[in-house]
Biopython code that builds the backbone (N, CA, C, O; Angstrom):
import numpy as np
from Bio.PDB.StructureBuilder import StructureBuilder

atoms = [
    (1, "MET", "N", (-65.447, -6.097, 61.634)),
    (1, "MET", "CA", (-66.629, -5.050, 62.014)),
    (1, "MET", "C", (-67.709, -5.624, 62.651)),
    (1, "MET", "O", (-68.401, -6.427, 62.025)),
    (2, "LYS", "N", (-67.979, -5.329, 63.853)),
    (2, "LYS", "CA", (-69.096, -5.635, 64.741)),
    (2, "LYS", "C", (-70.320, -4.659, 64.788)),
    (2, "LYS", "O", (-70.267, -3.527, 65.269)),
    (3, "LEU", "N", (-71.366, -5.202, 64.261)),
    (3, "LEU", "CA", (-72.410, -4.197, 64.167)),
    (3, "LEU", "C", (-73.698, -4.780, 65.133)),
    (3, "LEU", "O", (-73.968, -5.951, 65.399)),
    (4, "LYS", "N", (-74.298, -3.695, 65.501)),
    (4, "LYS", "CA", (-75.619, -4.165, 66.368)),
    (4, "LYS", "C", (-76.820, -3.430, 65.910)),
    (4, "LYS", "O", (-76.711, -2.253, 65.564)),
    (5, "VAL", "N", (-78.163, -4.157, 65.880)),
    (5, "VAL", "CA", (-79.294, -3.612, 65.659)),
    (5, "VAL", "C", (-79.995, -3.106, 67.121)),
    (5, "VAL", "O", (-79.971, -3.808, 68.132)),
    (6, "ARG", "N", (-80.578, -1.861, 67.058)),
    (6, "ARG", "CA", (-81.192, -1.439, 68.063)),
    (6, "ARG", "C", (-82.691, -1.195, 67.444)),
    (6, "ARG", "O", (-82.957, -0.662, 66.368)),
    (7, "VAL", "N", (-83.651, -1.763, 68.475)),
    (7, "VAL", "CA", (-85.005, -1.426, 67.987)),
    (7, "VAL", "C", (-85.664, -0.691, 69.238)),
    (7, "VAL", "O", (-85.681, -1.268, 70.325)),
    (8, "VAL", "N", (-86.176, 0.514, 69.094)),
    (8, "VAL", "CA", (-86.921, 1.250, 70.186)),
    (8, "VAL", "C", (-88.440, 1.574, 70.040)),
    (8, "VAL", "O", (-88.833, 2.082, 68.990)),
    (9, "HIS", "N", (-89.224, 1.323, 70.957)),
    (9, "HIS", "CA", (-90.554, 1.553, 71.097)),
    (9, "HIS", "C", (-90.765, 3.320, 71.550)),
    (9, "HIS", "O", (-90.414, 3.718, 72.661)),
    (10, "TYR", "N", (-91.253, 4.051, 70.725)),
    (10, "TYR", "CA", (-91.733, 5.432, 71.095)),
    (10, "TYR", "C", (-92.866, 5.548, 70.851)),
    (10, "TYR", "O", (-93.428, 4.724, 70.128)),
    (11, "ARG", "N", (-93.550, 6.656, 71.413)),
    (11, "ARG", "CA", (-94.897, 7.100, 71.514)),
    (11, "ARG", "C", (-95.723, 5.803, 71.669)),
    (11, "ARG", "O", (-95.211, 4.785, 72.135)),
    (12, "HIS", "N", (-96.982, 5.860, 71.277)),
    (12, "HIS", "CA", (-97.865, 4.601, 71.255)),
    (12, "HIS", "C", (-97.930, 3.655, 69.917)),
    (12, "HIS", "O", (-98.424, 2.528, 69.938)),
    (13, "ASP", "N", (-97.499, 4.123, 69.025)),
    (13, "ASP", "CA", (-97.598, 3.738, 67.519)),
    (13, "ASP", "C", (-96.274, 3.915, 66.785)),
    (13, "ASP", "O", (-96.413, 3.866, 65.563)),
    (14, "CYS", "N", (-95.227, 4.076, 67.141)),
    (14, "CYS", "CA", (-94.015, 3.977, 66.118)),
    (14, "CYS", "C", (-92.640, 3.348, 66.993)),
    (14, "CYS", "O", (-92.279, 3.492, 68.161)),
    (15, "TRP", "N", (-92.143, 2.680, 65.972)),
    (15, "TRP", "CA", (-90.813, 2.093, 66.165)),
    (15, "TRP", "C", (-89.939, 2.378, 65.488)),
    (15, "TRP", "O", (-90.060, 2.457, 64.265)),
    (16, "TYR", "N", (-88.710, 2.629, 66.201)),
    (16, "TYR", "CA", (-87.390, 3.077, 65.281)),
    (16, "TYR", "C", (-86.406, 1.804, 65.412)),
    (16, "TYR", "O", (-86.483, 1.016, 66.354)),
    (17, "ALA", "N", (-85.576, 1.704, 64.478)),
    (17, "ALA", "CA", (-84.417, 0.703, 64.346)),
    (17, "ALA", "C", (-83.321, 1.447, 63.709)),
    (17, "ALA", "O", (-83.544, 2.211, 62.770)),
    (18, "ASP", "N", (-81.958, 1.220, 64.265)),
    (18, "ASP", "CA", (-80.828, 1.594, 63.753)),
    (18, "ASP", "C", (-79.669, 0.492, 63.590)),
    (18, "ASP", "O", (-79.883, -0.666, 63.947)),
    (19, "ILE", "N", (-78.512, 0.857, 63.077)),
    (19, "ILE", "CA", (-77.560, -0.363, 62.910)),
    (19, "ILE", "C", (-76.412, 0.833, 63.191)),
    (19, "ILE", "O", (-76.340, 1.955, 62.689)),
    (20, "ASP", "N", (-75.615, 0.235, 64.098)),
    (20, "ASP", "CA", (-74.329, 0.889, 64.570)),
    (20, "ASP", "C", (-73.261, 0.165, 64.916)),
    (20, "ASP", "O", (-73.481, -1.041, 65.033)),
    (21, "ASP", "N", (-72.143, 0.543, 65.121)),
    (21, "ASP", "CA", (-71.004, -0.293, 65.604)),
    (21, "ASP", "C", (-71.118, -0.656, 67.056)),
    (21, "ASP", "O", (-71.399, 0.151, 67.943)),
    (22, "ALA", "N", (-70.851, -2.068, 67.247)),
    (22, "ALA", "CA", (-71.275, -2.649, 68.507)),
    (22, "ALA", "C", (-70.396, -1.900, 69.779)),
    (22, "ALA", "O", (-70.769, -2.079, 70.938)),
    (23, "ASP", "N", (-69.453, -1.229, 69.537)),
    (23, "ASP", "CA", (-68.414, -0.649, 70.265)),
    (23, "ASP", "C", (-68.601, 0.923, 70.302)),
    (23, "ASP", "O", (-67.715, 1.587, 70.841)),
    (24, "ASP", "N", (-69.671, 1.533, 69.775)),
    (24, "ASP", "CA", (-69.853, 2.700, 69.585)),
    (24, "ASP", "C", (-70.785, 3.245, 71.105)),
    (24, "ASP", "O", (-71.971, 2.925, 71.183)),
    (25, "ARG", "N", (-70.204, 3.974, 72.117)),
    (25, "ARG", "CA", (-70.951, 3.997, 73.099)),
    (25, "ARG", "C", (-71.965, 5.180, 73.048)),
    (25, "ARG", "O", (-72.839, 5.307, 73.907)),
    (26, "GLN", "N", (-71.818, 5.998, 72.055)),
    (26, "GLN", "CA", (-72.927, 7.019, 71.665)),
    (26, "GLN", "C", (-73.432, 6.894, 70.308)),
    (26, "GLN", "O", (-72.777, 7.213, 69.316)),
    (27, "PRO", "N", (-74.920, 6.299, 70.280)),
    (27, "PRO", "CA", (-75.500, 5.940, 69.206)),
    (27, "PRO", "C", (-76.002, 7.247, 68.343)),
    (27, "PRO", "O", (-77.062, 7.174, 67.722)),
    (28, "ASP", "N", (-75.247, 8.383, 68.324)),
    (28, "ASP", "CA", (-75.878, 9.425, 67.587)),
    (28, "ASP", "C", (-75.573, 9.548, 66.150)),
    (28, "ASP", "O", (-76.040, 10.454, 65.459)),
    (29, "ASP", "N", (-74.767, 8.606, 65.695)),
    (29, "ASP", "CA", (-74.412, 8.650, 64.205)),
    (29, "ASP", "C", (-74.380, 7.202, 63.545)),
    (29, "ASP", "O", (-73.323, 6.705, 63.156)),
    (30, "PRO", "N", (-75.561, 6.584, 63.450)),
    (30, "PRO", "CA", (-75.555, 5.283, 62.952)),
    (30, "PRO", "C", (-75.113, 4.924, 61.298)),
    (30, "PRO", "O", (-74.899, 5.766, 60.426)),
    (31, "TYR", "N", (-75.064, 3.817, 61.187)),
    (31, "TYR", "CA", (-74.681, 3.385, 59.662)),
    (31, "TYR", "C", (-76.170, 3.534, 58.958)),
    (31, "TYR", "O", (-76.214, 3.846, 57.768)),
    (32, "TRP", "N", (-77.202, 3.342, 59.587)),
    (32, "TRP", "CA", (-78.572, 3.248, 58.929)),
    (32, "TRP", "C", (-79.735, 3.339, 60.061)),
    (32, "TRP", "O", (-79.663, 2.840, 61.184)),
    (33, "TYR", "N", (-80.780, 4.055, 59.547)),
    (33, "TYR", "CA", (-81.881, 3.813, 60.656)),
    (33, "TYR", "C", (-83.214, 3.876, 59.864)),
    (33, "TYR", "O", (-83.273, 4.210, 58.681)),
    (34, "ALA", "N", (-84.403, 3.483, 60.717)),
    (34, "ALA", "CA", (-85.671, 3.531, 59.971)),
    (34, "ALA", "C", (-86.429, 4.214, 61.024)),
    (34, "ALA", "O", (-86.182, 3.779, 62.148)),
    (35, "ASP", "N", (-87.203, 5.077, 60.970)),
    (35, "ASP", "CA", (-87.858, 5.742, 61.613)),
    (35, "ASP", "C", (-89.407, 5.807, 61.451)),
    (35, "ASP", "O", (-89.720, 6.166, 60.315)),
    (36, "GLY", "N", (-90.422, 5.566, 62.246)),
    (36, "GLY", "CA", (-91.717, 5.659, 61.916)),
    (36, "GLY", "C", (-92.484, 4.117, 61.811)),
    (36, "GLY", "O", (-93.696, 3.994, 61.634)),
    (37, "CYS", "N", (-91.649, 3.124, 61.937)),
    (37, "CYS", "CA", (-92.213, 1.735, 61.812)),
    (37, "CYS", "C", (-93.549, 1.549, 62.527)),
    (37, "CYS", "O", (-93.714, 2.096, 63.618)),
    (38, "ARG", "N", (-94.503, 0.815, 61.980)),
    (38, "ARG", "CA", (-95.847, 0.703, 62.688)),
    (38, "ARG", "C", (-95.627, -0.282, 63.622)),
    (38, "ARG", "O", (-96.244, -0.151, 64.679)),
    (39, "THR", "N", (-94.818, -1.351, 63.486)),
    (39, "THR", "CA", (-94.828, -2.445, 64.537)),
    (39, "THR", "C", (-93.218, -3.055, 64.708)),
    (39, "THR", "O", (-92.337, -3.038, 63.849)),
    (40, "GLN", "N", (-93.165, -3.436, 65.693)),
    (40, "GLN", "CA", (-91.719, -4.121, 66.064)),
    (40, "GLN", "C", (-91.248, -4.850, 65.176)),
    (40, "GLN", "O", (-90.069, -4.712, 64.848)),
    (41, "ALA", "N", (-92.052, -5.786, 64.590)),
    (41, "ALA", "CA", (-91.610, -6.797, 63.335)),
    (41, "ALA", "C", (-91.444, -5.922, 62.351)),
    (41, "ALA", "O", (-90.408, -6.127, 61.718)),
    (42, "GLU", "N", (-92.080, -5.021, 61.987)),
    (42, "GLU", "CA", (-91.525, -4.227, 60.922)),
    (42, "GLU", "C", (-90.141, -3.718, 60.875)),
    (42, "GLU", "O", (-89.397, -3.766, 59.895)),
    (43, "ALA", "N", (-89.858, -3.196, 62.105)),
    (43, "ALA", "CA", (-88.457, -2.434, 62.144)),
    (43, "ALA", "C", (-87.544, -3.392, 62.201)),
    (43, "ALA", "O", (-86.531, -3.186, 61.533)),
    (44, "ILE", "N", (-87.620, -4.639, 62.961)),
    (44, "ILE", "CA", (-86.701, -5.722, 62.890)),
    (44, "ILE", "C", (-86.553, -6.307, 61.493)),
    (44, "ILE", "O", (-85.487, -6.785, 61.106)),
    (45, "ALA", "N", (-87.586, -6.258, 60.794)),
    (45, "ALA", "CA", (-87.497, -7.078, 59.270)),
    (45, "ALA", "C", (-86.514, -6.075, 58.538)),
    (45, "ALA", "O", (-85.485, -6.489, 58.003)),
    (46, "LEU", "N", (-86.889, -4.682, 58.535)),
    (46, "LEU", "CA", (-86.121, -3.772, 57.833)),
    (46, "LEU", "C", (-84.720, -3.738, 58.354)),
    (46, "LEU", "O", (-83.889, -3.742, 57.447)),
    (47, "ALA", "N", (-84.250, -3.707, 59.512)),
    (47, "ALA", "CA", (-83.092, -3.731, 60.042)),
    (47, "ALA", "C", (-82.329, -4.932, 59.551)),
    (47, "ALA", "O", (-81.226, -4.748, 59.035)),
    (48, "CYS", "N", (-82.863, -6.246, 59.679)),
    (48, "CYS", "CA", (-82.367, -7.393, 59.234)),
    (48, "CYS", "C", (-82.223, -7.379, 57.634)),
    (48, "CYS", "O", (-81.313, -8.000, 57.085)),
    (49, "THR", "N", (-83.043, -6.739, 57.019)),
    (49, "THR", "CA", (-82.397, -6.709, 55.354)),
    (49, "THR", "C", (-81.506, -5.795, 55.217)),
    (49, "THR", "O", (-80.738, -6.001, 54.277)),
    (50, "GLU", "N", (-81.306, -4.740, 55.889)),
    (50, "GLU", "CA", (-80.204, -3.962, 55.713)),
    (50, "GLU", "C", (-78.985, -4.420, 56.325)),
    (50, "GLU", "O", (-77.890, -4.320, 55.772)),
    (51, "LEU", "N", (-79.161, -4.907, 57.432)),
    (51, "LEU", "CA", (-77.969, -5.636, 58.079)),
    (51, "LEU", "C", (-77.050, -6.806, 57.063)),
    (51, "LEU", "O", (-75.842, -7.014, 56.955)),
    (52, "ALA", "N", (-78.243, -7.413, 56.416)),
    (52, "ALA", "CA", (-77.472, -8.495, 55.391)),
    (52, "ALA", "C", (-76.905, -7.649, 54.219)),
    (52, "ALA", "O", (-75.974, -8.163, 53.600)),
    (53, "ALA", "N", (-77.351, -6.379, 53.812)),
    (53, "ALA", "CA", (-76.788, -5.676, 52.870)),
    (53, "ALA", "C", (-75.435, -5.129, 53.072)),
    (53, "ALA", "O", (-74.569, -5.056, 52.201)),
    (54, "LEU", "N", (-75.320, -4.711, 54.431)),
    (54, "LEU", "CA", (-74.349, -4.479, 54.956)),
    (54, "LEU", "C", (-73.099, -5.239, 55.192)),
    (54, "LEU", "O", (-71.955, -4.798, 55.086)),
    (55, "ASP", "N", (-73.478, -6.484, 55.539)),
    (55, "ASP", "CA", (-72.718, -7.474, 55.662)),
    (55, "ASP", "C", (-71.929, -7.699, 54.159)),
    (55, "ASP", "O", (-70.718, -7.614, 53.959)),
    (56, "GLN", "N", (-72.845, -7.967, 53.314)),
    (56, "GLN", "CA", (-72.437, -8.120, 51.688)),
    (56, "GLN", "C", (-71.370, -7.111, 51.470)),
    (56, "GLN", "O", (-70.255, -7.502, 51.125)),
    (57, "ALA", "N", (-71.591, -5.957, 51.625)),
    (57, "ALA", "CA", (-70.712, -4.720, 51.327)),
    (57, "ALA", "C", (-69.336, -4.832, 51.992)),
    (57, "ALA", "O", (-68.267, -4.736, 51.388)),
    (58, "VAL", "N", (-69.509, -5.080, 53.516)),
    (58, "VAL", "CA", (-68.181, -5.139, 54.210)),
    (58, "VAL", "C", (-67.333, -6.620, 53.739)),
    (58, "VAL", "O", (-66.108, -6.681, 53.846)),
    (59, "ALA", "N", (-68.037, -7.611, 53.289)),
    (59, "ALA", "CA", (-67.493, -8.620, 52.718)),
    (59, "ALA", "C", (-66.576, -8.410, 51.430)),
    (59, "ALA", "O", (-65.450, -8.863, 51.227)),
    (60, "GLY", "N", (-67.302, -7.664, 50.682)),
    (60, "GLY", "CA", (-66.742, -6.979, 49.304)),
    (60, "GLY", "C", (-65.634, -6.002, 49.610)),
    (60, "GLY", "O", (-64.897, -5.619, 48.701)),
    (61, "GLY", "N", (-65.499, -5.625, 50.729)),
    (61, "GLY", "CA", (-64.211, -4.830, 51.116)),
    (61, "GLY", "C", (-64.659, -3.318, 51.022)),
    (61, "GLY", "O", (-63.801, -2.436, 50.990)),
    (62, "ASP", "N", (-65.984, -3.027, 50.978)),
    (62, "ASP", "CA", (-66.601, -1.453, 51.432)),
    (62, "ASP", "C", (-66.699, -1.223, 52.817)),
    (62, "ASP", "O", (-67.177, -2.113, 53.521)),
    (63, "VAL", "N", (-66.317, -0.153, 53.319)),
    (63, "VAL", "CA", (-66.602, 0.349, 54.827)),
    (63, "VAL", "C", (-68.035, 1.234, 54.549)),
    (63, "VAL", "O", (-67.993, 2.319, 53.969)),
    (64, "PRO", "N", (-69.106, 0.724, 54.961)),
    (64, "PRO", "CA", (-70.173, 1.531, 54.955)),
    (64, "PRO", "C", (-70.109, 3.115, 55.606)),
    (64, "PRO", "O", (-69.484, 3.403, 56.626)),
    (65, "PRO", "N", (-70.746, 3.882, 54.940)),
    (65, "PRO", "CA", (-70.905, 5.327, 55.434)),
    (65, "PRO", "C", (-71.732, 5.523, 56.727)),
    (65, "PRO", "O", (-72.696, 4.768, 56.856)),
    (66, "ARG", "N", (-71.526, 6.299, 57.564)),
    (66, "ARG", "CA", (-72.354, 6.836, 58.882)),
    (66, "ARG", "C", (-73.313, 7.585, 57.999)),
    (66, "ARG", "O", (-73.089, 7.878, 56.824)),
    (67, "ILE", "N", (-74.596, 7.915, 58.797)),
    (67, "ILE", "CA", (-75.501, 8.746, 58.298)),
    (67, "ILE", "C", (-75.214, 10.306, 57.922)),
    (67, "ILE", "O", (-75.689, 10.935, 56.977)),
    (68, "SER", "N", (-74.324, 10.748, 58.901)),
    (68, "SER", "CA", (-73.703, 12.172, 58.614)),
    (68, "SER", "C", (-72.937, 12.129, 57.459)),
    (68, "SER", "O", (-73.137, 13.029, 56.643)),
    (69, "GLU", "N", (-71.874, 11.050, 57.137)),
    (69, "GLU", "CA", (-71.160, 11.120, 56.002)),
    (69, "GLU", "C", (-72.155, 11.062, 54.636)),
    (69, "GLU", "O", (-71.872, 11.623, 53.578)),
    (70, "THR", "N", (-73.451, 10.220, 54.890)),
    (70, "THR", "CA", (-74.078, 10.308, 53.591)),
    (70, "THR", "C", (-74.680, 11.541, 53.347)),
    (70, "THR", "O", (-74.796, 11.971, 52.199)),
    (71, "ARG", "N", (-75.105, 12.196, 54.410)),
    (71, "ARG", "CA", (-75.936, 13.448, 54.169)),
    (71, "ARG", "C", (-74.825, 14.510, 53.623)),
    (71, "ARG", "O", (-75.157, 15.331, 52.767)),
    (72, "ALA", "N", (-73.649, 14.475, 54.081)),
    (72, "ALA", "CA", (-72.554, 15.529, 53.575)),
    (72, "ALA", "C", (-72.483, 15.184, 52.164)),
    (72, "ALA", "O", (-72.758, 16.064, 51.349)),
    (73, "ASP", "N", (-72.082, 13.784, 51.681)),
    (73, "ASP", "CA", (-72.108, 13.528, 50.384)),
    (73, "ASP", "C", (-73.200, 14.066, 49.573)),
    (73, "ASP", "O", (-73.006, 14.793, 48.599)),
    (74, "ASP", "N", (-74.475, 13.659, 50.036)),
    (74, "ASP", "CA", (-75.746, 14.404, 49.256)),
    (74, "ASP", "C", (-75.708, 15.854, 49.194)),
    (74, "ASP", "O", (-76.161, 16.484, 48.239)),
    (75, "HIS", "N", (-75.206, 16.343, 50.139)),
    (75, "HIS", "CA", (-75.381, 17.854, 50.036)),
    (75, "HIS", "C", (-74.171, 18.544, 49.213)),
    (75, "HIS", "O", (-74.278, 19.628, 48.641)),
    (76, "ALA", "N", (-72.967, 17.720, 49.243)),
    (76, "ALA", "CA", (-71.927, 18.354, 48.217)),
    (76, "ALA", "C", (-72.419, 18.209, 46.793)),
    (76, "ALA", "O", (-72.220, 19.068, 45.934)),
    (77, "ARG", "N", (-73.163, 16.921, 46.560)),
    (77, "ARG", "CA", (-73.771, 16.748, 45.146)),
    (77, "ARG", "C", (-74.692, 17.635, 44.604)),
    (77, "ARG", "O", (-74.823, 17.891, 43.407)),
    (78, "VAL", "N", (-75.423, 18.165, 45.675)),
    (78, "VAL", "CA", (-76.551, 19.180, 45.220)),
    (78, "VAL", "C", (-75.956, 20.586, 45.000)),
    (78, "VAL", "O", (-76.312, 21.362, 44.113)),
    (79, "ALA", "N", (-74.939, 20.826, 45.988)),
    (79, "ALA", "CA", (-74.237, 22.332, 45.844)),
    (79, "ALA", "C", (-73.481, 22.582, 44.494)),
    (79, "ALA", "O", (-72.928, 23.662, 44.287)),
]
sb = StructureBuilder()
sb.init_structure("model")
sb.init_model(0)
sb.init_chain("A")
sb.init_seg("    ")
for serial, (resi, resn, name, xyz) in enumerate(atoms, 1):
    if name == "N":
        sb.init_residue(resn, " ", resi, " ")
    sb.init_atom(name, np.array(xyz, "f"), 0.0, 1.0, " ", f" {name:<3s}", serial, name[0])
structure = sb.get_structure()
């Protein structure tokens, strides 16, 4: 599994980071994201921490869920 981190600056005071499949041409459903980071360094640090956790999960044989799958699971548990 090849993952990529994307860090984007938007507005004048916010940074966004996500982790997605490197071969995914449409970054609309990542494995993880952080929105509203105050600095680029914060966004990168959060993404690196999560990337390390995903690496450990994949090494252990787990396939990480995408954000949409996580939300569907959360909704199913609440209902």
